C-alpha positions in Angstrom: 237.1 109.3 79.0 234.3 106.7 79.6 233.6 105.1 82.9 235.0 101.8 81.6 238.2 103.5 80.5 238.6 105.0 84.0 238.1 101.6 85.6 240.8 100.1 83.4 243.3 102.5 84.9 242.6 101.3 88.4 244.9 98.9 90.3 241.9 96.6 90.9 241.6 96.0 87.2 245.4 95.9 86.4 246.5 93.8 89.4 243.5 92.0 90.8 241.4 91.0 87.8 241.9 87.4 86.4 240.4 84.8 84.2 239.1 81.7 86.0 242.1 79.7 84.7 244.6 82.3 85.8 243.1 82.5 89.2 243.1 78.8 89.7 246.7 78.6 88.5 247.9 81.3 90.9 246.3 79.6 93.8 247.8 76.3 92.8 251.3 77.8 92.6 250.9 79.5 96.0 249.9 76.2 97.5 252.9 74.4 95.9 255.4 76.9 97.2 253.9 76.9 100.7 254.0 73.1 100.8 257.6 73.2 99.8 258.4 75.8 102.4 256.5 74.1 105.2 258.2 70.7 104.6 261.6 72.3 104.4 261.1 74.3 107.6 259.7 71.3 109.5 262.6 69.1 108.4 265.1 71.8 109.5 263.5 72.0 112.9 263.6 68.2 113.3 267.2 68.2 112.3 267.9 70.8 115.0 266.1 68.7 117.6 268.2 65.6 116.7 271.3 67.7 116.8 271.9 67.2 113.0 272.2 70.9 112.3 275.4 70.8 110.3 275.4 72.7 107.0 275.4 69.6 104.8 272.7 68.0 106.9 270.5 71.0 106.8 270.7 71.3 103.0 269.9 67.6 102.6 266.9 67.8 104.9 265.6 70.9 103.2 265.6 69.0 99.9 263.9 65.9 101.3 260.1 65.5 101.3 258.6 64.1 104.4 255.6 61.9 103.9 254.6 62.6 107.5 253.6 66.2 106.8 250.1 66.2 105.6 249.7 69.7 104.0 246.5 71.5 103.1 245.2 71.2 99.5 244.2 74.2 97.4 240.5 73.4 98.1 241.1 73.2 101.9 242.9 76.5 101.8 240.1 78.2 100.0 237.5 76.7 102.4 239.4 78.0 105.4 240.0 81.4 104.0 236.3 81.6 103.1 235.4 80.7 106.7 237.6 83.5 108.0 236.2 86.0 105.5 232.8 85.2 107.1 234.4 85.7 110.5 235.7 89.1 109.2 232.2 90.1 108.2 230.8 89.0 111.6 233.5 91.0 113.5 233.0 94.1 111.3 229.2 94.0 112.0 229.9 93.4 115.7 232.0 96.6 115.7 229.3 98.5 113.8 231.6 99.4 111.0 230.0 100.5 107.7 229.5 98.1 104.8 232.4 99.5 102.8 234.8 98.8 105.7 233.6 95.2 106.0 233.7 94.7 102.2 237.2 96.2 101.9 238.5 94.1 104.8 237.2 90.9 103.2 238.8 91.7 99.9 242.1 92.5 101.6 242.0 89.1 103.1 241.1 87.4 99.9 243.8 89.3 97.9 246.5 88.5 100.5 245.8 84.8 100.2 246.3 84.8 96.5 250.0 84.9 97.1 250.2 83.6 100.6 249.1 80.4 102.2 247.3 79.8 105.5 250.1 77.3 106.2 252.5 80.2 106.3 250.2 82.9 107.9 247.1 81.8 109.7 244.0 83.7 108.7 243.0 84.2 112.3 246.2 86.3 112.8 245.7 88.2 109.5 242.0 89.0 110.0 242.3 91.7 112.7 244.9 93.7 110.7 242.8 93.4 107.5 239.8 95.0 109.3 241.9 97.6 111.1 243.7 98.6 107.9 240.3 98.8 106.1 239.1 101.3 108.7 242.1 103.5 107.7 241.7 103.2 103.9 237.9 103.8 104.2 238.3 106.9 106.4 236.5 105.3 109.4 239.1 106.2 112.1 239.4 104.1 115.3 242.4 104.1 117.6 244.5 100.9 117.7 243.9 100.6 121.5 240.1 100.8 121.1 240.2 98.4 118.2 242.3 95.8 120.1 239.9 96.1 123.1 237.1 94.7 120.8 239.1 91.5 120.4 239.4 88.8 123.1 242.9 88.2 124.5 244.6 90.3 121.8 247.2 93.0 122.3 247.8 96.0 120.1 251.2 94.4 119.2 249.4 91.3 117.9 247.0 93.4 115.8 249.7 95.5 114.2 252.5 92.9 113.8 251.4 91.6 110.4 250.7 95.1 108.9 253.7 95.2 106.7 253.1 91.5 105.6 249.5 92.6 104.6 250.7 95.6 102.6 253.3 93.5 100.8 250.6 90.9 100.0 248.4 93.6 98.7 251.3 94.8 96.6 250.9 98.2 98.2 247.6 98.9 96.5 244.7 99.6 98.8 241.9 100.9 96.6 238.9 98.5 96.3 236.1 99.4 93.9 232.8 98.0 95.2 229.5 97.4 93.3 227.3 98.9 96.0 227.6 102.4 94.7 226.6 101.3 91.2 223.5 99.6 92.6 222.5 102.8 94.4 222.8 104.7 91.1 220.7 102.0 89.2 218.1 102.2 92.0 217.8 106.0 91.6 217.5 105.6 87.8 214.7 103.0 88.1 212.8 105.3 90.5 213.3 108.2 88.0 211.8 106.0 85.2 208.9 105.1 87.4 208.3 108.8 88.1 208.4 109.6 84.4 211.6 111.5 84.6 214.1 108.9 83.4 215.9 109.2 80.1 217.1 106.3 77.9 220.6 106.1 76.5 221.3 108.0 73.3 220.0 106.1 70.2 216.9 104.7 72.0 213.9 106.5 70.6 211.5 106.4 73.5 210.1 109.2 75.6 210.0 109.3 79.4 206.2 108.7 79.4 206.5 105.7 77.1 209.1 104.1 79.4 206.9 104.8 82.4 204.0 103.1 80.8 206.1 100.1 79.8 207.4 99.8 83.4 204.0 99.1 84.7 203.5 96.2 82.3 206.9 94.5 83.1 206.1 90.9 84.0 206.5 89.8 87.6 209.7 88.1 88.7 207.8 84.9 89.7 205.0 83.3 87.8 202.7 83.0 90.8 203.0 86.7 91.7 200.4 89.2 90.5 201.1 91.7 87.8 201.9 95.3 89.0 199.2 97.6 87.9 200.0 101.0 89.5 203.0 103.2 89.8 202.9 102.7 93.6 203.2 99.0 93.1 206.1 99.5 90.7 208.0 101.7 93.2 207.4 99.1 96.0 208.7 96.4 93.7 211.9 98.5 92.9 212.5 99.0 96.7 212.1 95.3 97.4 214.5 94.4 94.5 217.0 97.0 95.7 217.1 95.5 99.3 217.5 91.9 98.0 220.2 92.9 95.5 222.0 94.8 98.2 222.0 91.8 100.5 223.6 89.7 97.7 226.4 92.3 97.3 227.0 92.1 101.1 227.3 88.4 101.1 227.6 86.3 97.9 229.6 88.9 96.1 232.1 89.1 98.9 232.4 85.4 99.7 232.7 84.3 96.0 235.4 85.2 93.5 233.2 87.8 91.8 235.6 90.7 92.6 238.5 88.8 90.9 236.5 87.8 87.8 234.1 90.7 87.0 233.9 94.5 87.2 231.7 96.2 89.8 228.9 97.1 87.2 228.8 93.5 86.1 228.4 92.3 89.7 225.6 94.6 90.6 223.7 94.1 87.4 224.0 90.3 87.9 222.6 90.7 91.4 219.7 92.6 90.0 219.1 89.9 87.4 219.2 87.3 90.2 216.5 89.1 92.1 214.1 90.2 89.4 215.2 89.3 85.8 212.2 91.0 84.0 212.8 94.3 85.8 216.6 94.1 85.2 216.0 93.3 81.5 213.8 96.4 81.2 216.5 98.5 82.8 219.1 97.1 80.4 216.7 97.9 77.5 217.0 101.5 78.4 220.8 101.3 78.1 221.6 98.7 75.4 219.0 97.7 72.8 218.3 94.0 72.4 219.3 94.3 68.7 222.8 95.5 69.6 225.6 92.9 69.3 227.0 94.2 72.6 223.8 93.1 74.4 224.3 89.4 73.7 228.0 89.7 74.8 226.9 91.5 78.0 224.3 88.9 78.8 226.8 86.1 78.5 229.1 87.8 81.0 226.2 88.7 83.3 224.9 85.1 83.4 228.4 83.8 84.1 228.6 86.3 87.0 225.2 85.1 88.2 226.4 81.6 88.3 229.4 82.7 90.4 227.1 84.5 92.8 224.8 81.5 93.1 227.8 79.2 93.8 229.0 81.4 96.7 229.5 79.8 100.1 226.6 80.5 102.4 226.8 83.5 104.7 225.1 81.2 107.3 227.1 78.0 107.2 225.4 74.9 108.7 226.7 72.5 111.3 228.4 70.3 108.6 230.3 73.2 107.1 231.5 74.4 110.5 232.6 70.9 111.4 234.6 70.7 108.1 236.3 74.0 108.7 237.2 72.9 112.3 238.7 69.7 110.8 240.8 71.7 108.3 241.9 74.1 111.1 243.1 71.1 113.2 245.0 69.8 110.2 246.6 73.2 109.7 247.9 73.1 113.3 250.2 70.2 112.2 251.4 71.7 108.9 252.1 75.3 109.7 255.4 76.8 108.9 257.3 76.8 112.2 259.4 79.8 111.1 256.3 82.0 110.8 254.4 81.2 114.0 255.5 84.2 116.1 254.5 87.2 114.0 255.1 89.7 116.9 258.6 88.4 117.4 259.3 88.5 113.6 258.0 92.1 113.5 260.1 93.2 116.4 263.2 91.4 114.9 262.7 93.2 111.6 262.5 96.6 113.4 265.7 95.8 115.4 267.5 94.8 112.2 266.5 98.1 110.7 267.6 100.3 113.6 270.9 101.9 114.1 272.6 102.6 117.4 270.4 105.7 118.1 267.3 103.6 117.6 266.4 105.2 114.3 265.7 103.3 111.1 268.8 102.4 109.1 268.9 104.3 105.8 269.5 101.1 103.8 266.4 99.5 105.2 264.4 102.6 104.4 265.6 102.6 100.8 265.0 98.9 100.5 261.4 99.3 101.6 260.9 102.3 99.3 262.3 100.3 96.4 259.9 97.4 97.2 256.9 99.7 97.0 258.1 101.3 93.8 258.7 98.0 92.1 255.3 96.8 93.1 253.6 99.8 91.6 255.6 99.6 88.4 254.2 96.1 87.8 251.1 97.8 86.4 250.9 100.8 84.2 251.0 104.2 85.7 247.5 105.2 86.8 247.9 108.6 85.1 249.4 107.2 81.9 252.9 107.9 80.4 254.6 111.2 81.0 253.4 114.1 78.8 255.9 115.0 76.1 257.7 118.3 76.5 256.5 121.1 74.3 258.9 121.9 71.5 259.5 125.3 70.2 258.6 125.9 66.6 
């Protein structure tokens, strides 16, 4: 089984990979449903305040559309989620969590808001649980108490309250495949080529020494830079390219839609092309010959991914961008779903509803939650494929 075939069995490919059109459509649908829910909930609350809470009045109000409720647009939602993704990165760095924890937390937040709107659940309330949950799935243990202590004016109950909401939004799939590991492998291969120990892909008739000699003559990434002339300069160039590409994967790849649109190898190769196209092209030559039809298809995909990475929001937003996000946040204050404001209270109510007289979880609730998880997993093919047929006796 090839690496590509293995990736296609992952939940990331089956459940979290989209075309640009499908991704835009999903976000638009989520926004429309949220707007409908927000207006309905606000109308119901207004009816209660006016004392018009009769059954017929409530249904009529739920169907009406109030022009006074100015809801967020899809673009505003994306801008706000992106801002809190950046805040997630800053918080993870503040806590000295590894890069994989930070990257996984950001992807959890982005995945959650594909099917949920900030108007329903504020990103500020979902951000802590996304980071805390990422520490679990990435085997970087920290107690809930110590984690909550790193947040200002936040209790352990506030951190953990949206946990089940998050797992539902993630469709009970927690595996995130990152491009960083692929970049490290490519970096090691480039160093091996520079040391005369690298091997090309099958079908490419070149020796390790020939590839080493060609590597020295690879044109510089920029016109005004001098040509590398020694193996020491080549190794220094590889190290510099690695550091710059790694930074792209820690910023632009996370803040853009790259994870939804491309595979991890496509992302890290695109980052390599962005930093040093001549060197990246040389590396690709050792894998896929330029004469191969696959090479032209690959380059089309990689250049599209490069465009996505270039268009990523800045990891260091300026004054205007921060002001715009503040304006959206203030607008959100007036169009939040009033039924979803108290996540701690909702979580406690759900627990009470699921408990019997002895304080234990009701069997029906347990079965319902188990069924929800199983249905979510069945939406994609089984990771291990269909059941093996039983052996028949001859």
